[in-house]
MILO-552661 format. One record per residue (C-alpha): z, y, x; residue number from 0; residue in one letter. Coordinates in Angstrom, 2 decimals. Each point is the difference from the previous one (the first is absolute). Layout:
w=Z, v=Y, u=X, pos=NUM, code=a
...
***
This chain:
w=-24.37, v=14.26, u=-17.55, pos=0, code=m
w=1.34, v=3.59, u=-0.32, pos=1, code=n
w=3.56, v=1.06, u=-0.23, pos=2, code=a
w=-0.23, v=0.64, u=-3.75, pos=3, code=e
w=-1.38, v=-3.10, u=-0.84, pos=4, code=t
w=2.51, v=-2.00, u=2.00, pos=5, code=i
w=2.63, v=2.04, u=-1.83, pos=6, code=l
w=-1.21, v=-1.09, u=-3.28, pos=7, code=k
w=-0.01, v=-3.57, u=0.94, pos=8, code=q
w=3.57, v=0.11, u=1.18, pos=9, code=i
w=1.03, v=1.60, u=-3.02, pos=10, code=t
w=-1.74, v=-2.38, u=-2.37, pos=11, code=s
w=0.12, v=-3.28, u=1.69, pos=12, code=d
w=2.85, v=0.43, u=2.51, pos=13, code=q
w=-1.62, v=-2.91, u=2.07, pos=14, code=q
w=-0.66, v=-0.65, u=3.56, pos=15, code=q
w=-3.68, v=0.31, u=-0.50, pos=16, code=e
w=0.45, v=3.54, u=-1.00, pos=17, code=g
w=1.28, v=0.97, u=3.40, pos=18, code=l
w=-2.72, v=-1.63, u=2.12, pos=19, code=s
w=-2.33, v=2.21, u=1.76, pos=20, code=g
w=2.19, v=3.02, u=0.25, pos=21, code=f
w=0.75, v=1.19, u=3.41, pos=22, code=s
w=2.90, v=2.46, u=0.55, pos=23, code=i
w=-1.85, v=1.16, u=3.25, pos=24, code=a
w=-3.15, v=0.72, u=-1.96, pos=25, code=q
w=1.99, v=1.69, u=-2.85, pos=26, code=a
w=1.64, v=2.44, u=2.43, pos=27, code=i
w=-3.12, v=0.88, u=1.82, pos=28, code=d
w=-1.59, v=0.79, u=-3.26, pos=29, code=n
w=2.89, v=2.39, u=-0.70, pos=30, code=l
w=-0.26, v=1.68, u=3.49, pos=31, code=l
w=-3.32, v=1.55, u=-1.02, pos=32, code=v
w=2.07, v=2.35, u=-2.09, pos=33, code=i
w=1.27, v=1.80, u=3.24, pos=34, code=l
w=-2.02, v=2.10, u=2.25, pos=35, code=n
w=-1.21, v=-1.23, u=3.59, pos=36, code=k
w=3.05, v=1.07, u=1.92, pos=37, code=r
w=2.53, v=-1.22, u=-2.70, pos=38, code=e
w=-1.54, v=-3.15, u=0.06, pos=39, code=q
w=-0.04, v=-0.44, u=3.98, pos=40, code=e
w=3.69, v=0.91, u=0.03, pos=41, code=v
w=0.97, v=-2.53, u=-2.88, pos=42, code=v
w=-1.93, v=-2.70, u=1.66, pos=43, code=k
w=1.30, v=0.69, u=3.53, pos=44, code=s
w=3.60, v=0.34, u=-1.25, pos=45, code=r
w=0.06, v=-3.14, u=-2.07, pos=46, code=f
w=-2.22, v=-2.11, u=2.16, pos=47, code=g
w=-2.75, v=-0.29, u=-2.90, pos=48, code=l
w=-3.56, v=-1.09, u=0.62, pos=49, code=g
w=0.74, v=-2.63, u=2.96, pos=50, code=g
w=1.64, v=2.40, u=2.36, pos=51, code=s
w=3.76, v=-0.08, u=1.04, pos=52, code=n
w=2.47, v=2.58, u=-1.14, pos=53, code=k
w=-0.05, v=3.25, u=2.01, pos=54, code=s
w=2.92, v=2.31, u=0.62, pos=55, code=t
w=0.17, v=3.63, u=-1.11, pos=56, code=l
w=-0.55, v=1.29, u=3.40, pos=57, code=e
w=-2.99, v=-2.32, u=0.82, pos=58, code=a
w=-1.73, v=1.29, u=-3.31, pos=59, code=i
w=0.97, v=3.56, u=0.78, pos=60, code=g
w=-1.77, v=-0.04, u=3.50, pos=61, code=k
w=-3.16, v=-1.57, u=-1.57, pos=62, code=k
w=-0.12, v=2.75, u=-2.63, pos=63, code=h
w=1.56, v=2.78, u=1.99, pos=64, code=q
w=2.96, v=0.26, u=-2.48, pos=65, code=l
w=3.81, v=0.21, u=0.41, pos=66, code=t
w=1.99, v=-3.11, u=-0.82, pos=67, code=r
w=1.41, v=1.91, u=-2.87, pos=68, code=e
w=-3.37, v=1.08, u=-1.43, pos=69, code=r
w=-1.19, v=-3.80, u=0.18, pos=70, code=v
w=3.23, v=-0.75, u=-1.98, pos=71, code=r
w=-0.75, v=2.44, u=-2.64, pos=72, code=q
w=-3.52, v=-1.39, u=-0.50, pos=73, code=i
w=1.13, v=-3.48, u=-0.31, pos=74, code=e
w=2.72, v=1.02, u=-2.59, pos=75, code=t
w=-2.63, v=2.13, u=-1.99, pos=76, code=s
w=-2.81, v=-2.57, u=0.21, pos=77, code=s
w=2.38, v=-2.69, u=-1.24, pos=78, code=v
w=0.98, v=2.15, u=-2.85, pos=79, code=a
w=-3.55, v=0.77, u=-0.84, pos=80, code=k
w=-0.96, v=-3.76, u=-0.23, pos=81, code=l
w=2.90, v=-0.43, u=-2.54, pos=82, code=k
w=-0.82, v=2.70, u=-2.26, pos=83, code=k
w=-3.71, v=0.11, u=0.01, pos=84, code=a
w=-1.71, v=-0.95, u=-3.38, pos=85, code=k
w=-2.35, v=-2.10, u=1.91, pos=86, code=e
w=2.87, v=-2.27, u=1.42, pos=87, code=s
w=1.46, v=-0.75, u=-3.53, pos=88, code=e
w=-1.83, v=-3.20, u=-0.85, pos=89, code=v
w=0.35, v=-1.49, u=3.63, pos=90, code=t
w=3.81, v=0.90, u=0.43, pos=91, code=l
w=0.64, v=-1.50, u=-3.42, pos=92, code=n
w=-1.67, v=-3.18, u=1.05, pos=93, code=l
w=1.95, v=0.04, u=3.27, pos=94, code=l
w=3.15, v=0.63, u=-1.78, pos=95, code=r
w=-0.49, v=-2.87, u=-2.38, pos=96, code=q
w=-1.23, v=-2.36, u=2.62, pos=97, code=l
w=3.01, v=0.67, u=2.55, pos=98, code=l
w=2.60, v=0.46, u=-2.45, pos=99, code=v
w=-0.88, v=-3.18, u=-1.90, pos=100, code=g
w=-0.02, v=-2.04, u=3.33, pos=101, code=l
w=3.27, v=1.51, u=0.85, pos=102, code=a
w=1.46, v=-0.93, u=-3.44, pos=103, code=e
w=-1.19, v=-3.46, u=0.59, pos=104, code=e
w=2.26, v=-0.24, u=2.96, pos=105, code=h
w=3.24, v=1.73, u=-1.41, pos=106, code=s
w=-0.86, v=3.38, u=1.24, pos=107, code=g
w=0.79, v=-0.27, u=3.88, pos=108, code=v
w=-2.66, v=-1.46, u=2.34, pos=109, code=m
w=-0.30, v=-0.49, u=3.70, pos=110, code=d
w=-2.77, v=2.42, u=1.14, pos=111, code=k
w=-2.19, v=-2.41, u=1.92, pos=112, code=q
w=0.33, v=-2.61, u=-2.74, pos=113, code=y
w=-1.09, v=2.69, u=-2.59, pos=114, code=f
w=-2.90, v=1.10, u=2.12, pos=115, code=f
w=-1.12, v=-3.72, u=0.68, pos=116, code=d
w=-0.17, v=-0.39, u=-3.73, pos=117, code=l
w=-2.00, v=3.11, u=-0.47, pos=118, code=l
w=-2.36, v=-0.97, u=2.65, pos=119, code=f
w=-0.78, v=-3.32, u=-1.48, pos=120, code=q
w=-0.32, v=1.68, u=-3.39, pos=121, code=l
w=-2.93, v=2.10, u=1.34, pos=122, code=s
w=-3.45, v=-1.50, u=0.32, pos=123, code=t
w=-1.46, v=3.02, u=1.71, pos=124, code=d
w=2.19, v=1.49, u=2.84, pos=125, code=t
w=-3.10, v=1.58, u=1.64, pos=126, code=s
w=0.35, v=-2.08, u=2.95, pos=127, code=n
w=3.58, v=1.39, u=0.66, pos=128, code=l
w=2.45, v=-2.24, u=1.75, pos=129, code=s
w=3.24, v=-1.08, u=-1.75, pos=130, code=k
w=2.09, v=2.72, u=1.95, pos=131, code=e
w=-2.61, v=2.91, u=-0.86, pos=132, code=a
w=0.10, v=-1.19, u=-3.81, pos=133, code=h
w=3.74, v=-0.23, u=0.27, pos=134, code=g
w=0.04, v=4.05, u=1.00, pos=135, code=r
w=-1.93, v=0.58, u=-2.88, pos=136, code=y
w=2.51, v=-1.87, u=-2.26, pos=137, code=a
w=2.83, v=1.80, u=1.67, pos=138, code=d
w=-1.65, v=3.48, u=-0.52, pos=139, code=f
w=-0.41, v=-1.05, u=-3.83, pos=140, code=a
w=3.50, v=-1.02, u=-0.43, pos=141, code=l
w=1.91, v=2.67, u=2.11, pos=142, code=t
w=-2.07, v=2.97, u=-0.61, pos=143, code=k
w=-2.25, v=-0.28, u=-3.24, pos=144, code=l
w=2.67, v=-2.10, u=-1.97, pos=145, code=l
w=3.12, v=1.47, u=1.44, pos=146, code=d
w=1.34, v=0.67, u=-3.47, pos=147, code=d
w=-0.05, v=-3.68, u=-0.61, pos=148, code=s
w=0.79, v=-1.44, u=3.41, pos=149, code=f
w=2.23, v=0.68, u=2.89, pos=150, code=a
w=0.48, v=-1.58, u=3.55, pos=151, code=a
w=3.41, v=-1.47, u=0.43, pos=152, code=i
w=1.62, v=0.99, u=3.15, pos=153, code=k
w=3.35, v=-0.81, u=1.89, pos=154, code=n
w=0.73, v=-2.92, u=-2.29, pos=155, code=n
w=1.89, v=-3.14, u=1.32, pos=156, code=q
w=-2.40, v=-2.31, u=-2.05, pos=157, code=y
w=-3.22, v=1.78, u=-0.83, pos=158, code=f
w=-0.84, v=2.22, u=3.02, pos=159, code=s
w=-3.81, v=-0.50, u=0.16, pos=160, code=n
w=-0.38, v=0.11, u=-3.76, pos=161, code=s
w=-1.45, v=2.23, u=-2.94, pos=162, code=i
w=1.42, v=0.28, u=-3.39, pos=163, code=r
w=-0.85, v=1.19, u=-3.46, pos=164, code=l
w=2.37, v=3.01, u=-0.79, pos=165, code=l
w=0.75, v=-1.73, u=-3.25, pos=166, code=s
w=1.56, v=-3.14, u=1.86, pos=167, code=c
w=3.90, v=-0.39, u=0.30, pos=168, code=d
w=0.27, v=-0.63, u=3.51, pos=169, code=l
w=3.68, v=-0.64, u=-0.21, pos=170, code=a
w=-0.70, v=-3.25, u=-1.85, pos=171, code=k
w=-2.53, v=-1.15, u=2.23, pos=172, code=m
w=2.60, v=0.59, u=3.00, pos=173, code=e
w=2.42, v=-2.01, u=-1.93, pos=174, code=s
w=-2.40, v=-3.26, u=0.05, pos=175, code=v
w=-0.75, v=0.61, u=3.63, pos=176, code=a
w=3.57, v=0.19, u=1.01, pos=177, code=e
w=0.91, v=-3.19, u=-1.48, pos=178, code=e
w=-3.25, v=-1.93, u=1.02, pos=179, code=l
w=0.39, v=0.97, u=3.51, pos=180, code=v
w=3.64, v=-0.84, u=0.27, pos=181, code=a
w=-0.87, v=-3.34, u=-1.70, pos=182, code=h
w=-2.69, v=-0.87, u=2.52, pos=183, code=i
w=2.24, v=0.95, u=2.85, pos=184, code=k
w=2.76, v=-2.33, u=-1.17, pos=185, code=s
w=-2.53, v=-2.97, u=-0.65, pos=186, code=l
w=-1.43, v=0.42, u=3.68, pos=187, code=r
w=-3.06, v=-2.05, u=-0.94, pos=188, code=k
w=-3.72, v=0.79, u=-0.50, pos=189, code=l
w=-1.19, v=-0.23, u=-3.73, pos=190, code=l
w=-3.56, v=-0.46, u=-1.21, pos=191, code=l
w=-1.27, v=2.71, u=-2.41, pos=192, code=t
w=0.58, v=-1.98, u=-3.28, pos=193, code=e
w=3.53, v=-0.89, u=1.24, pos=194, code=e
w=1.02, v=3.55, u=0.65, pos=195, code=i
w=-1.34, v=0.97, u=-3.23, pos=196, code=l
w=2.25, v=-2.35, u=-1.64, pos=197, code=d
w=2.71, v=1.48, u=1.85, pos=198, code=l
w=-0.63, v=3.48, u=-1.15, pos=199, code=i
w=-0.10, v=-1.26, u=-3.56, pos=200, code=i
w=3.51, v=-1.17, u=0.38, pos=201, code=d
w=1.53, v=2.97, u=1.50, pos=202, code=l
w=2.28, v=2.06, u=-2.40, pos=203, code=e
w=-1.37, v=3.10, u=0.80, pos=204, code=s
w=-3.54, v=-1.05, u=-0.99, pos=205, code=y
w=1.44, v=-1.71, u=-3.17, pos=206, code=k
w=1.63, v=3.56, u=-0.75, pos=207, code=n
w=-3.31, v=2.02, u=0.49, pos=208, code=n
w=-2.61, v=-2.61, u=-0.97, pos=209, code=t
w=-1.58, v=2.27, u=-2.63, pos=210, code=e
w=-0.08, v=2.93, u=2.34, pos=211, code=f
w=-1.61, v=-2.10, u=2.76, pos=212, code=l
w=-2.52, v=-1.82, u=-1.95, pos=213, code=s
w=-3.62, v=1.04, u=-0.04, pos=214, code=p
w=-0.93, v=2.57, u=-2.85, pos=215, code=t
w=-3.90, v=0.57, u=0.62, pos=216, code=s
w=-2.42, v=-1.96, u=-1.97, pos=217, code=k
w=-2.82, v=-0.03, u=2.62, pos=218, code=i
w=-0.93, v=-3.40, u=1.20, pos=219, code=d
w=0.52, v=-0.16, u=3.83, pos=220, code=f
w=-0.17, v=-3.78, u=0.43, pos=221, code=k
w=-3.20, v=-0.20, u=2.02, pos=222, code=e
w=1.05, v=2.86, u=2.08, pos=223, code=l
w=3.27, v=-1.56, u=1.07, pos=224, code=l
w=-1.71, v=-3.44, u=0.56, pos=225, code=a
w=-2.29, v=1.85, u=2.82, pos=226, code=r
w=2.92, v=1.81, u=1.51, pos=227, code=v
w=3.10, v=-2.46, u=-0.10, pos=228, code=v
w=-0.54, v=-2.93, u=2.71, pos=229, code=p
w=2.23, v=-2.39, u=-1.82, pos=230, code=d
w=-1.15, v=0.83, u=-3.38, pos=231, code=y
w=1.10, v=-2.20, u=-3.07, pos=232, code=s
w=0.27, v=0.58, u=-3.66, pos=233, code=d
w=3.75, v=0.26, u=0.72, pos=234, code=k
w=-0.30, v=2.80, u=2.38, pos=235, code=i
w=-2.36, v=1.98, u=-2.59, pos=236, code=y
w=2.40, v=-0.77, u=-2.89, pos=237, code=a
w=2.56, v=1.64, u=2.12, pos=238, code=n
w=-1.96, v=2.51, u=1.92, pos=239, code=r
w=2.52, v=2.81, u=-0.31, pos=240, code=h
w=2.51, v=-2.24, u=1.88, pos=241, code=l
w=-2.70, v=-1.04, u=2.54, pos=242, code=y
w=-0.31, v=3.82, u=0.51, pos=243, code=n
w=3.53, v=0.29, u=0.44, pos=244, code=l
w=-0.17, v=-2.38, u=2.86, pos=245, code=l
w=-2.86, v=2.08, u=1.37, pos=246, code=q
w=1.85, v=3.26, u=-0.33, pos=247, code=t
w=3.27, v=-1.06, u=1.74, pos=248, code=l
w=0.47, v=1.06, u=3.51, pos=249, code=d
w=2.59, v=-2.50, u=1.04, pos=250, code=e
w=-2.14, v=-3.19, u=-1.21, pos=251, code=l
w=-3.41, v=-1.11, u=1.48, pos=252, code=e
w=-2.30, v=-2.82, u=-0.46, pos=253, code=q
w=-0.77, v=-2.26, u=3.03, pos=254, code=n
w=-3.49, v=-1.34, u=1.26, pos=255, code=r
w=0.72, v=-3.09, u=-2.25, pos=256, code=f
w=0.63, v=1.74, u=-3.31, pos=257, code=f
w=3.73, v=-0.24, u=0.28, pos=258, code=a
w=2.49, v=2.73, u=-0.78, pos=259, code=w
w=3.20, v=1.02, u=1.91, pos=260, code=g
w=1.83, v=2.95, u=1.68, pos=261, code=h
w=-2.26, v=1.97, u=2.27, pos=262, code=k
w=2.09, v=-0.56, u=3.09, pos=263, code=k
w=0.12, v=-3.80, u=-0.30, pos=264, code=w
w=-1.91, v=-1.70, u=2.92, pos=265, code=r
w=-1.85, v=-2.34, u=-2.63, pos=266, code=e
w=-1.33, v=3.14, u=-1.68, pos=267, code=v
w=-0.84, v=2.27, u=2.93, pos=268, code=s
w=-0.26, v=-2.64, u=3.05, pos=269, code=p
w=0.46, v=1.99, u=3.42, pos=270, code=k
w=-0.15, v=-2.58, u=2.81, pos=271, code=t
w=-2.42, v=-2.99, u=0.25, pos=272, code=i
w=3.15, v=-2.34, u=-0.65, pos=273, code=n
w=0.31, v=1.92, u=-3.37, pos=274, code=d
w=-3.60, v=-0.81, u=-0.81, pos=275, code=k
w=0.21, v=-3.64, u=1.11, pos=276, code=i
w=2.87, v=-0.47, u=-2.40, pos=277, code=y
w=-1.61, v=1.86, u=-2.95, pos=278, code=l
w=-3.33, v=-2.08, u=0.41, pos=279, code=v
w=1.93, v=-3.36, u=0.32, pos=280, code=l
w=2.14, v=0.95, u=-3.10, pos=281, code=k
w=-2.96, v=0.84, u=-2.09, pos=282, code=n
w=-2.00, v=-3.17, u=1.09, pos=283, code=e
w=3.06, v=-2.24, u=-0.95, pos=284, code=g
w=-1.10, v=-2.67, u=2.37, pos=285, code=k
w=-0.28, v=-0.56, u=3.91, pos=286, code=p
w=-2.98, v=1.65, u=1.65, pos=287, code=m
w=-1.76, v=-0.16, u=3.48, pos=288, code=y
w=1.06, v=2.76, u=2.09, pos=289, code=y
w=-3.61, v=1.00, u=0.41, pos=290, code=g
w=-0.35, v=0.20, u=-3.70, pos=291, code=d
w=3.08, v=2.08, u=-0.28, pos=292, code=i
w=-1.12, v=2.60, u=2.51, pos=293, code=a
w=-3.41, v=-0.07, u=-1.95, pos=294, code=k
w=1.65, v=0.76, u=-3.26, pos=295, code=k
w=1.98, v=2.85, u=1.48, pos=296, code=i
w=-3.26, v=1.67, u=1.20, pos=297, code=a
w=-1.47, v=-0.61, u=-3.41, pos=298, code=e
w=2.78, v=1.73, u=-1.80, pos=299, code=m
w=-0.31, v=3.09, u=1.88, pos=300, code=g
w=3.75, v=0.92, u=0.00, pos=301, code=f
w=-0.90, v=2.75, u=2.54, pos=302, code=d
w=-2.36, v=1.00, u=2.75, pos=303, code=a
w=1.70, v=-2.04, u=2.72, pos=304, code=k
w=-2.15, v=-3.01, u=1.56, pos=305, code=d
w=1.20, v=-3.48, u=-0.77, pos=306, code=v
w=0.09, v=-2.31, u=3.17, pos=307, code=n
w=0.27, v=-3.95, u=-0.56, pos=308, code=v
w=1.84, v=-0.41, u=2.97, pos=309, code=a
w=2.68, v=2.72, u=-0.94, pos=310, code=t
w=0.23, v=-1.77, u=-3.46, pos=311, code=t
w=0.64, v=-3.32, u=1.51, pos=312, code=h
w=2.78, v=1.21, u=2.37, pos=313, code=n
w=1.80, v=1.50, u=-2.93, pos=314, code=e
w=-0.09, v=-3.17, u=-1.87, pos=315, code=l
w=1.32, v=-2.08, u=2.91, pos=316, code=i
w=2.69, v=2.61, u=0.84, pos=317, code=l
w=1.55, v=0.59, u=-3.49, pos=318, code=d
w=2.06, v=-3.03, u=-1.34, pos=319, code=d
w=-0.95, v=0.94, u=-3.55, pos=320, code=k
w=-3.35, v=-1.42, u=0.60, pos=321, code=y
w=-0.14, v=-3.83, u=0.45, pos=322, code=v
w=-3.10, v=-1.98, u=1.82, pos=323, code=l
w=-0.55, v=-2.62, u=-2.62, pos=324, code=v
w=-3.37, v=-1.40, u=1.25, pos=325, code=g
w=-2.31, v=0.55, u=2.95, pos=326, code=r
w=-0.25, v=3.86, u=-0.25, pos=327, code=g
w=1.27, v=0.16, u=-3.51, pos=328, code=l
w=2.91, v=2.37, u=-0.72, pos=329, code=y
w=2.12, v=0.07, u=-3.24, pos=330, code=g
w=3.22, v=2.09, u=-0.89, pos=331, code=l
w=3.58, v=-1.64, u=0.76, pos=332, code=k
w=1.00, v=1.58, u=-3.46, pos=333, code=e
w=-2.36, v=-2.75, u=-1.49, pos=334, code=w
w=2.29, v=-2.84, u=1.27, pos=335, code=g
w=-1.97, v=-0.62, u=3.27, pos=336, code=y
w=2.18, v=-1.12, u=3.04, pos=337, code=q
w=-0.85, v=1.10, u=3.67, pos=338, code=s
w=-0.48, v=-2.99, u=2.47, pos=339, code=g
w=-1.84, v=-3.11, u=0.63, pos=340, code=t
w=-0.94, v=-2.49, u=-2.48, pos=341, code=v
w=2.62, v=-2.25, u=1.70, pos=342, code=t
w=2.49, v=2.64, u=-0.46, pos=343, code=e
w=-0.92, v=0.51, u=-3.60, pos=344, code=v
w=0.62, v=-3.62, u=-0.70, pos=345, code=i
w=3.15, v=0.19, u=1.77, pos=346, code=s
w=1.16, v=2.81, u=-2.30, pos=347, code=a
w=-1.01, v=-1.68, u=-3.02, pos=348, code=i
w=1.73, v=-3.31, u=0.81, pos=349, code=l
w=3.19, v=2.10, u=1.10, pos=350, code=t
w=-0.06, v=1.59, u=-3.48, pos=351, code=e
w=-0.89, v=-2.85, u=-2.28, pos=352, code=l
w=0.75, v=-3.26, u=1.91, pos=353, code=g
w=-2.18, v=-2.84, u=0.37, pos=354, code=p
w=-3.50, v=0.12, u=-1.44, pos=355, code=l
w=-3.18, v=-2.29, u=-0.47, pos=356, code=t
w=-3.01, v=0.99, u=1.87, pos=357, code=k
w=-1.76, v=1.16, u=-3.27, pos=358, code=e
w=3.05, v=2.16, u=-0.71, pos=359, code=e
w=0.06, v=1.46, u=3.43, pos=360, code=i
w=-3.71, v=0.69, u=-0.08, pos=361, code=v
w=0.46, v=1.98, u=-3.57, pos=362, code=e
w=2.74, v=2.13, u=1.50, pos=363, code=k
w=-1.70, v=0.76, u=3.17, pos=364, code=v
w=-3.06, v=1.08, u=-1.92, pos=365, code=s
w=1.96, v=2.74, u=-1.50, pos=366, code=k
w=1.07, v=1.18, u=3.47, pos=367, code=q
w=-3.22, v=-0.57, u=2.19, pos=368, code=r
w=-3.77, v=-0.24, u=-0.77, pos=369, code=l
w=-0.33, v=-3.31, u=1.89, pos=370, code=v
w=-1.91, v=-3.30, u=-0.50, pos=371, code=k
w=2.10, v=-3.16, u=-0.86, pos=372, code=q
w=-0.89, v=-1.51, u=3.39, pos=373, code=t
w=1.79, v=2.86, u=1.72, pos=374, code=t
w=3.18, v=-0.97, u=-1.89, pos=375, code=v
w=-0.50, v=-3.55, u=0.78, pos=376, code=n
w=-0.38, v=0.79, u=3.74, pos=377, code=l
w=3.31, v=2.08, u=-0.35, pos=378, code=a
w=1.74, v=-2.77, u=-1.47, pos=379, code=l
w=-0.86, v=-2.40, u=2.85, pos=380, code=m
w=2.44, v=1.98, u=2.34, pos=381, code=n
w=2.72, v=-2.64, u=0.49, pos=382, code=k
w=2.26, v=2.53, u=1.66, pos=383, code=l
w=0.24, v=1.96, u=-3.29, pos=384, code=r
w=-0.72, v=-2.33, u=-2.92, pos=385, code=f
w=0.56, v=-3.60, u=-1.09, pos=386, code=r
w=-1.12, v=-2.10, u=-2.67, pos=387, code=k
w=2.71, v=-1.80, u=-2.01, pos=388, code=n
w=-0.61, v=-1.95, u=-3.18, pos=389, code=d
w=-3.16, v=1.73, u=-0.71, pos=390, code=g
w=1.30, v=3.45, u=0.41, pos=391, code=r
w=0.07, v=2.44, u=2.98, pos=392, code=y
w=3.10, v=1.46, u=1.48, pos=393, code=e
w=1.19, v=2.00, u=2.94, pos=394, code=l
w=0.92, v=-1.84, u=3.23, pos=395, code=v
w=3.66, v=0.73, u=0.43, pos=396, code=k
***
């Protein structure tokens, strides 16, 4: 499908189907034939097009026996030629409608990598390019060919690695970002995506700017987002502009279990093996065998560090926020588990609640330990600690 045909489909249908089959890399490669051979080589090398990494002015100059300044001049004039050539008009119009439409769907400010991921998934033909190589084509399109519509955001407290539509009122986005980050810090707890979307909707700064921050494009990106967003839901699509805000904010991140929080929190960016144990257990929501905890940490791939089962076990033993609740089974103390033997757990229960029947004791202990009833029965046979009085067990005074 050529660029002109796709452009007509987008204009008439304004549907996702009209976008399929379009590759930014292929479109830009087609544009580059307007340039002469040396201009093509300079542009490709300078911006990392065609699968190679970006080269410096000095490296390109040495290869072509040119000064750095001459390479810079060729780069500038080549980009200008691509933008002004009559042969570029249809393709540049398509690129503009596609990229501006996608940005408008997300309130005009987008995290670069998120933007590039969407564009990579949009393309069904990337000429065997990696996602990173395809991203360099997207970056070239946004910052060079369409620099009259887009600009990179630099030295910004909230959106430093982002790109924006020049028509976007960044101050309004910043006001929402400021209130959201402050609110997350005050809550001091992780939120799932749908929970944090509800939080944003209730912010005063968002209510005051709802019309400005809402999607304005009529292109249907539902299928595209479903392929890119790991915890995709209809609610996320309905609030895709707010989901994009989360992706864009420097201070907020999503952990490996898709929960959001401040990037400095250890539950978001775990540093030590202890951090990872806690995060795995909290996400599991129930006790786990220490070997399974180590296996899960390895599966999640938090970083490149090796996961040692013995080291994991040692951390569980030494830190009192973890409680041994069964043979090799550990849970979190914050779940209500108490440390100690079954006998000690029964003693603590009777101290708090007074005399109880065997059935009541078994029920209470089961909330503290994953043990069989026979284990509780054996513990109650300890005559030095417990005695039975009128059908109930009590502590020996």
